[in-house]
N, C-alpha and C positions, 0 to 999 in steps of 0.2 A: 050461422054467421052473426057476428056482433055488429051492431050499428055504431057508426062513428059520428058523433055530433061535432061538426066542424065549428071551431071557435073563430072569432074574427082574426084576420091576419095580424101578425105581430106588428106593432107600431114601427119598428125599425125597417121591416120589409115595405110597409106603406111609404115611409120616407124615401127608401131606395127607389121604389117603383115610380113615384109621382113625377119626377123630372124626365124619366125615361119613357113615359106614356104620352108626353106632349108631342104634338105634330111637328113642332119646330125645335125638337130637342137637338142639343149639340151633337156633332159627329162623334162616333165611337161611344155613344151612350145607349146601347141597345138594352131592351127589356126582355131578355131571354134567359133561359136556364144556364147556358154557358157563361154568360156575364155574371149571373147570380153566384155561381160556384167560385168566381174570382173575387168575391167580396166575403171573406171569411167571417166577419162580424155579423153580416146579414144571414149567411148560411147557418151560423150557429143558433141564432134566434129561431130560424125556421125549424131546424132539427129539434130544438128544445120544445117548441110549440107542438110539433107533431107527436113527439114522444109523450108529452103530458096529456094531450087530448085523447090519445089512444091508450093511455094507461100502461105504456110499456108493452103493448101487444101488437104484433104484425097485423096489418089490415087484411091480408089475404089468408094467412094460415092460422092465426090465433096463437102462434108461438110467442114466447117471451122475447122481446128485443131489449138491448142494453144500451145505455148512454152513461158514461162515466165522465164527469167534469174533470178538467185539468186541476191538478193540485201542485202549485209551484213550490209549496213547502216540502213536499215529498218528491219533487222532480218528475211527476207523472204528467203525461199529455192527455188531452181530451181523447176519449175512446168512444166512437160511434159504431155500434154493431148492427146497423141497418142501413138501407139505402132509401132515397126518396124516389117513390114511384109516381109516375104521371098517369092519372086516370084517363085523360085524353092524350094519346101519343103526341110527342113533340112535333112530329112532321105534320100533324093535322091541326096544330094550334094556330089561332089567329094571333095577331101582334100582342105580345105580353102574356098570352094565356099559358105558355110553358113556364112562366115564372110567377104564376098566380097561385096563391095559397090554397084556394078551393080545388085546385087540380092536383094537389100533393097528398100522398099518404106515406107513412113510414112502413117499410116492409123488410122482412128477412129474405135473403141473407145480406150481410154487409157488402159494400161494393168491392169488386175485384177479389172475391173470396177464393178464386181459383177452381171453382167447380160450378156446374150447372145443376141447380136444385131439381130434385125429382118432382116437386110440387111447389105450389105457392107462386112467388114472384119471379117466374121464369121470364127470360128475355122474350118479349112479345113483338118486337119490331114495331110495325105500324098498325097492329091490331088494337082496337077495332077500327075498321074503316068508318068514315063519317056516317054511312047508312046503318051501321051496326051499333052506333053509340048508345042507343037505348038499351042495349044488353047490360050496360053498367048503370047502376043506380047512383047517380050523384047529381048535385045541383049547384 
């Protein structure tokens, strides 16, 4: 298995997170993954960062993953062929942890691929439980 050296979280993600982590944040300013996915500009920098720090390789399988930027001159959309995996399951995350860059890795297959992979980033639900967290090596 290849080691992934986590880089600092992208500045745009830090800007997005900062007001959402305040105790007296405005209503409807949640700092969770669902809210992050509704901010396409922030999600894009997160995907770009994960792809770059992993060298285009899936964190679990070592398979090549792909990210093709949009090209408005040729009418092509951005194409992300991986999904963001949470090292700590979202249900076990403290406030803001499910939208924290250190909890993210890029994994094959792409989201909504239409099949359950035989190996790699399979849907794991709530595993690992907090007591089993030491089975994954991250910090």
